[in-house]
N, C-alpha and C positions, 0 to 999 in steps of 0.2 A: 503494500500499498505506500502512496508517495503523491504527494500533494505538486507533486514537481511541473507536471504537465497543465496545472492549472485548472483540472476538469474536476477537481471534490473538491466539496463544500464540507466546511462545518458548519454548526448551529451552535450558539452560546446564547445563553438564556441568563437575564440580568446585566445585558451589556453596557449597560448606558453610563457605568460608572462605576469605581473602587477596583475590584477583583476582576471581575466580570468585564469591564472595558480595558483590565491589562491583559486578559486572557485572549480577546476578541486578537486587539491590536498585535500580540505575540504568533498568533499562529498566523496570521493575515503576513507578518514577516518569513513566514515558515516556510509559503507559497501558498497559505490555505485560499480557497474564497470565501468569505466570513457571512452568514448570517449571523446579525447583530439582534440580538431579543430583546424587548424591556415593556413596560409598558407606555402607553400614549407616545410622545416622540421623543422617550430617552433615549434612544438610540440612535436615532439619527446623526448626532454629532461623532459618536463612533464609526458609524460608515462612512460617514466625511472624509473623518481625519484619515483612515486608510484607504479611502478612493483617493484624496490627494496625496497619498503616499507613492502612488500605483498600483495598486493592490483590485483586487474585487471584493465588495460587500453591496450589500443590502439590509436594511433597518427594515424590523418587521414588530408590529406592536400587537402584545396579545398578554392574557393572563393567563399564567402558569397554570392557575387550580380550572380552568376550562378545556376538558379534555377536546369538548370540538374544536376552541381554537386554537390549540396545541395540534393538531391534527392538521387543519387550514393551515396554519404555520408552515409546518414541514413540507407540505404543497404548494406553499409558495416558493421558498427557499429551492427546491426541487426545480421548479420553471425558472427560477432566475438565476441558479447558479451551478444546477446540476446534481446529481448523487451526493445525499447528506452521508458521509462518512465519519462523521466526526460528531461527537453531540457532548457537548459541557454543559451538566445540569448545573447549573451558578446560581440561578435565581432564588433569594431566600428573603424571610424576615425575624428578627429577634423583638418582637415588641413588648412579648406579655414578660412583665419583670412582678412577678409575684412568687410569694410561697405555692406546693402546689395546693394545699387547701383553703387556697384563697384566692385560685384560680379558676377563672367562669369556663362554664362549658364551651362557651361562644369565640373566649379565647384561642384554648384548646385545640379548637376545629379552625380553626381560622391559621394558626401555624403546620398544624397537621396537614392542610390544604393546599399549602403555599410550599411547606419544605419537602414533603415528604411525596403525598400526592401530585404536586406539580413538577418533580423529576420524573416519577412515572409516566406522565401524562406528556412531558417532554420526547423522552425515550423512546415513547412504545413505536410510534408511529415510524421512526428508523430502521427499527429491527426486521423487519421482512426483509428490505434491502440489502442490509448489511449481510444477512444470510444468502441471497440469492446471489451477492456479488463475494460471498467470502473474505471479506474482508470487513473492517469497520473497529470505531475506540469509541469507547463509552467513558465516561469518567466525570465523575458526579463529584462536588464542593462539599464535604462534609464539615468536620469539625473538632477538636481536641475534645470540646465538650461531651461527644460521641462518647468516647473510653472515659473520660475524669468524672461525667457528671456537670452541673454548673449551678450551685444554691439558688433558688429564686427564678430559675429560668426551666421548670423541666418540662415545658414543650418541647422549646427549643433543643434542647440536651434530648429529648426523646427523640424527636424527628430526625435529627444529624447520626444518631444510633440505628436510627431506621433505616438510612441510607445507606449504610455497610452490609445491612442484610440484603439490600435490592443490588449493589454491586458484586457483592458474591453471588450470588443467586444467576443474573446476569452473566457472569463470566463461566459458569457452569453452562447454562442454557448455550453461550455462543461459542463456546470454544472446539466444537465439531466442525465450523463453520470458518475457525481462523480469524474470530474477530475477538477482541479484548473488553474487557471492564474494570475502572478500579477506583477507587476512590482516594482524595487527596483530604487533609486534615489538618488545617491554617490554624495556628495559635493565634496572637494577637500579630494583629497584620498592622501597618499603619496607612490604615482605608481613613477614610472621611470622616468619622465615625469614631475610632480610636482617638482621632488628630485633635476630637471635640472634648474629649474626658478630660477633667480637670485635672491639673499638675499633680497634686498630691495622689491621684489615684492612676495617674499611668506610673509616677514613681516607686507605688507600692509594687503596680502589675511586673515593671522591670526588676523589681527584687527577687523577684520568682523566675526569671526567665533567666538560665547561665550563661547564655550568649549576651544577655545586657540590651538589648537592643529591641525594637518590634522589627519586624518581618517587613520586605517592600514587596510592591503590590507585581512588581516585577519578578520576584520570587519565585512566587505562587504560580506566576503564570508560565515560567520556564520551566517549571516540575510539570506543567498540565501540557506545554509544547510538546515536551520531551514523549509523556505517556499518549500523546497524537501521532509519534511518528514513527518510523518505522523499527529504529534502535530498540524501541518498547514490546518490540512482539511478543516475547517470551513471560511480560510480564502482563498476568492477569486475578484477578481476585483479591490483589494489592488494596491495605488500605495504611498510606503513607501521611505520618504528622509532617507536619510542618513548622516546627515550632518554638526553635530555638532553645529544643532542649527541654522546654516547661513540661513535660509530662514526667521528667527522669526523678527520681529518688533523690531527694537532697538531703536526705538525712545523714549524718555521718553520727559517728561511734567516738572519733578521734578530737584529737585536742583542735579547734580553727587554728586555720593557716596563719 
């Protein structure tokens, strides 16, 4: 599988800003035609930037929680750019900040529909074509919260954990066809949301990251671009943290250095 001839397309959700925009840009730089997807006109600037740099891109507006809209978006991507051989399910929200006993059923359902069901709805239309062509790459953007939990954000952590099961199951189902599915688990990345956190909270978070810095969006995008490339052909069902060591056990039984 290669994007060198410009005939294959990558579809990226949540591509209007942040990590999604960085991923769309990196894939375009690697030679993929990119369907940049988001709500409303959010992805227009991403598609325009790719086109201005000499790449091929189209902006598609749809709500990932709407299965029919996701299917129509896939068809539009194929019509505009060609077969979709890469799907990056990146769109997600983290709106519900409440302990589990205070989280409303509506709040729970909203995050499940967007973060988990939305990924499935986005990926599903591409699967028949990947099987038929015997190639394809699925990448879901999960979170380190999938492995470590996140106090006060039970819906977010649960949906991100669900994405790991989705990726691993797709890996098994796609393996006979030579296609792969993997999950990327960002830690604290220097997105607009992280940059907006108060300084004292940023400092507290950094104190728990062994590398003592936030990740760059371009670093996440580079990992996704690798997973979309021919070089990753023997990697499937992997759940890869990119977190500066956040998940490592920092407990020491010896003296402080």
